[in-house]
Structure formats: structure tokens, C-alpha cells
N, C-alpha and C positions, 0 to 999 in steps of 0.2 A: 859669108862676108870675109872670108879670106879669102875664097879663090876669086871677086873682085876687087882685092887687092888693099881690103879696109884692112885696118891693126886693130884687132879685137884686143880689149884687155878685161880679165875680172881679176878677180878677187879669191875666188877656187885654188889658184897656183895652179895650174892644168890647163894652161892656159896652149902647151906643147909637147900635150900628148902625144904620144905616136896616133892613137887613135881615139877620134872623137865620141867615140857607144863606149868607151870602159867607161868605169863608174867613176865618180867620183866620188876619191878617195879621203876627201873629209863628210863626206853624207854615211858613205861607210863608217864610220868611226865612229857618227853620230847614232846609230841606228845601232852599235857593240855596246856603247856607253848606257844605255837604255837597257839590253838587254843585262849586260851584267850588273847594273845598279841590282835589279827585278830579281835577277839571281841571286844578285848578296843576299836576299832578304825572303828565300822561299822560295820563290815562285818557281812552277818548272811550268804550269800552265799560260803560254801569253798571247792574245791578242794583238791585232795591230788594227789600227782605227786610220782608215786611210781616206785620203781628203776628197772632195765632191767637186774640186774643182781641174779638169781637167786640164788648165795652165800648170800645175806644180807637179804632174807627171815626171818629168825627170826625177824632182830632186826624190820624189816621196818614193820613185824607184829603185836609186840612191839608196835610201835612209832603210828600205824596208828589204834587200837585200844585204844591209850591214847589218839588221834584223835576224834574218834566217841564217845566218854565215854561221853569228854570231849562238844562234840558240844548235845551230849544229855542231857546232864548239865546245858549248857545254854538255852535251849529251840533252839538248829541251828535245818538244817535238816541235813540226813547222810551228809558227803562228796564225792563228785565224784571222783571216785578214776579210775584213769588212769596212764599206766604204760609211763616214761617218757623216750625213745631214746636218748642218746646222740646222733645225730647227730641234727640238722636245720631245716629238712622238718621232721622226727620223734615228734619233740617236739613243732612244727607249728602246727602238726594237732592236736596236747593235746590243745594247746590254743584255738582251735577252736573249741574243740568238746565241753572245760570247758565257751567258750561264750558263746555257743547255750543252756546249763544246765541253763546258770548265773550266774558262777562261776564270786564275786569279788574279790576274792585272791585266792594263793595256798602254802600250809603247803608240803613243798616237804622232804624227805625222809632225804635228807643231804644236803654241800651247791654242789657237784659238779650236783645236779639232778634242784636244786633250779634253778644251772647255765644254767644247757638246758631248760627251763622254760625262764627264763630271753631272750636269744636267740632265740626263739618261739614264744615271744611278740614283740623281733625285725620285725623278721622277716613277721611278719602280722601285721605290724606300728603301732601295740599300745607301750604304753606307760606305763610305772608301777614305781611307785604307780597307778596312775591318770588312770587304765582302770584296773587293777587289781595289786595286793600286789601279793607281794611273800617273802618269809620267808623259809631257809632254818634251818641248823646243824651242824654244828664241826666247825664254825670260821676255816677254811681256807684261809690264806695269797690272795688267790685272792679273799677271798671274801668282801675284801677290795676296789677291785680294780676293782671290778662287775660295770658296766653301769644300776640303778646307786647301789650304796653300798649296799649289799646287808646284811638284819636283820636277822641275827640267834641265833641259841640257842648255847652258848658256852662249850664243856664238859671239865672239867679240866682235863687235859694229865699230866699234874704237880704231881698233888695231885693222882690220878688211879694210876704212877708210884712211888710214892712212896708208898701205901698203899701195891701195890704190890712187888713189892724187900722189906717190910716186911711180908709180908706173908710168900714171900720166909726163910727169915731168921729164923725167929718162925718155920716154917717147919723144917726146917736142925737141928735145935739147939734145937727142941722136943718139944718147949714152945708151950704154948698158943698164939694162933692168936689174931691179932689188932683189935682192934672195928673198922668196915668200918666206916673214914670217913663223911664221903656222899658221893654226887656225883656231886658236883660241879659248879655242874647244875646253867646258870645266858644268862639273853638274853642277848645281842645287836642289841641294837637300831641302825640302818642307813636308808637310806634312801627309802630303796627296801619296807618298811611297815611297 
């Protein structure tokens, strides 16, 4: 789009990166928040639940990179990466594999994937967080209703929406772009981790 002269606006705050192939800092922070929280609760062997939807690959890749870097910084082993299908059978298979690898906590790409992991744990007769802690991203409404309620990383959609609106207005007015307000990431502590 940029090569065609089309103005590209986004909430990541990284529109003007010198190399578009570089990871998004906000996504790296999400993975790092997950690892730091799980490690602070004594988990040393982590799994990462990868989304099966290939369209999410860019975000998932950067979040996984954040998880990997945080594990390295904390001298934790490389996380066990597994795709988690949104059905109970696929999720249960991933849970069995993580158990074989000694995983005690799973950082999921997002809350939807984390909910699938919770279903897989139940299907295997395992308890969360006693047998395996689970942590998501996005704080979707279902996260509060999960059994157990899901620990997650919240991204401030309101903050992102206000920033995106300000970017559009600045672009339409030919004004300077507003300063990025930060990503509004914060941990939502619940019972799953």
C-alpha cells in the first residue's frame, strides 16, 4: 500500500519502522508479560499455544518471539510450541503432548486459544491451574466466564481506537501525527494462572 502511495495508519505505533520485517514491540511485550507472570508463580517449563488460523501468523509470531526472549532472559527452557485446534479433540492432544514434555503452564496466543486449552485440560481430566496454568490475551468477555476464570493480558481497545481516530483526523487535516499513547497492556489476574 505504501509503495502505491496509500497512507497506512495503524494502532501498533510502528507504522514508520525502518524495516517492516521487524517484530512489533507491543506483541513482544505481550509474550514477555505472559512469561514473567507464569515464572513469578513458579512455572519453569512453559508451552505456547499457537493459533491454527494462518492469518494470525504475524501477531502470533511476534508474541511467540516475546515468549522465547523472556524465557531466555529468565533462563527458562525454550517453550514447547504446539498448534491448538479449536475443537476438544485437538486441544486434548496438545495437552497430552505438553504433559509428556513436563509443561506446567501454557501461554496462549489469545483468549480463544486459551479457552480451547482449558477444554483440552478438562477432557483429559486435569485441573487448571493445579495441573497446568493457562494464560490468554485480549480479555474477551468469555474469559471472565471460563472455568476457571482466565488470567489474561488486556490490550486497551478504547486507547487504540482513540489513537486511530486521532491519526485519521491528523491525516485528513494534514497535521502532524499525534504521539503514540502506549499500548495500554496490563495483566488481568484471575484463577487460571
